[in-house]
C-alpha positions in Angstrom: -42.8 -40.1 -32.2 -43.7 -37.5 -35.0 -47.3 -37.0 -35.9 -49.3 -34.9 -38.1 -49.8 -32.2 -35.5 -46.4 -32.0 -35.0 -45.7 -29.8 -38.2 -46.2 -26.2 -38.3 -49.0 -24.9 -40.8 -48.4 -21.7 -43.1 -49.5 -19.4 -40.3 -47.2 -20.8 -37.2 -43.8 -20.0 -40.1 -45.2 -17.0 -41.0 -45.5 -15.6 -37.0 -42.3 -17.2 -36.5 -40.5 -15.5 -39.6 -42.4 -12.0 -38.5 -40.9 -12.7 -35.1 -37.1 -13.7 -36.0 -37.3 -10.6 -38.5 -38.4 -8.3 -35.5 -35.8 -10.0 -33.6 -32.9 -9.9 -36.1 -33.8 -6.3 -36.7 -33.4 -5.3 -32.6 -30.1 -7.0 -32.5 -28.9 -5.2 -35.3 -30.3 -1.5 -33.8 -28.6 -2.6 -30.7 -25.3 -3.4 -32.0 -25.8 -0.2 -34.3 -25.8 1.9 -30.8 -22.9 0.0 -29.2 -20.8 0.5 -32.1 -21.8 4.4 -32.2 -21.4 4.9 -28.6 -17.9 3.1 -28.5 -17.2 5.5 -31.6 -18.0 8.1 -28.9 -21.0 9.3 -30.5 -22.7 11.3 -27.5 -26.3 10.9 -28.6 -25.6 7.3 -29.0 -25.0 7.5 -25.8 -27.5 9.4 -24.4 -30.0 7.4 -26.3 -28.7 4.3 -24.5 -29.1 5.9 -21.1 -32.5 6.4 -21.9 -33.2 3.5 -23.2 -32.1 1.2 -20.6 -33.4 4.1 -18.0 -37.4 3.3 -20.0 -36.1 -0.6 -19.4 -36.0 -0.1 -15.7 -38.7 1.9 -15.7 -40.8 -0.6 -17.4 -39.5 -3.5 -15.1 -40.8 -1.8 -11.8 -44.0 -1.2 -12.9 -44.4 -4.7 -13.9 -43.6 -5.8 -10.6 -46.0 -3.3 -8.7 -48.7 -4.4 -11.2 -48.5 -7.4 -9.4 -46.2 -9.0 -12.5 -43.6 -11.4 -12.1 -40.9 -11.0 -9.3 -37.6 -9.7 -10.1 -35.7 -13.2 -9.7 -32.5 -14.8 -11.8 -34.9 -16.7 -13.1 -37.0 -13.7 -14.6 -35.4 -10.3 -15.4 -32.6 -9.8 -13.0 -30.2 -10.2 -15.5 -31.4 -7.7 -18.0 -32.2 -5.2 -15.0 -28.5 -5.7 -13.7 -27.3 -5.3 -17.3 -29.5 -1.7 -17.2 -28.6 -0.4 -14.2 -24.7 -1.1 -15.1 -24.9 0.5 -18.2 -26.9 3.8 -16.9 -23.9 4.0 -14.5 -21.2 3.6 -17.0 -22.7 5.6 -19.7 -23.5 8.7 -17.1 -19.9 8.8 -15.7 -18.0 11.8 -16.1 -14.8 10.1 -17.7 -18.2 8.5 -20.4 -19.3 11.7 -20.9 -15.6 13.6 -21.7 -14.8 10.3 -24.2 -18.1 11.0 -26.2 -17.5 14.6 -26.3 -13.6 14.5 -27.0 -14.2 15.3 -30.9 -16.8 17.6 -30.8 -15.9 21.5 -31.4 -13.0 20.7 -33.4 -12.6 21.5 -36.9 -12.0 19.2 -39.7 -8.2 19.9 -39.7 -8.3 19.2 -36.0 -7.4 22.4 -33.2 -6.1 25.6 -33.8 -3.6 27.2 -31.6 -4.2 31.1 -30.8 -1.3 33.7 -31.9 0.0 35.5 -28.9 
């Protein structure tokens, strides 16, 4: 049975609205970064690797400080995806893909005479 205590007050609604807005902004930023990596932007590739590296370091620091152990229920999936992202984006093929269009002018590559 729903009672008077089950309804959210104005403070709870404001907190939930703020949390939803922050989460939506985070999702939009992550999707934008993924699109930029897919389009071959090298700075986006490096930023994605740096953010994943910071996430791995943060999770390791939390475990060392006595935080929750790494398990499937807590953070194993996220940690695994961060490590896989670092491995994928640090490969030679990813570097070549991201740098394939750099150094070309608007009209494309030019042939040297001779």
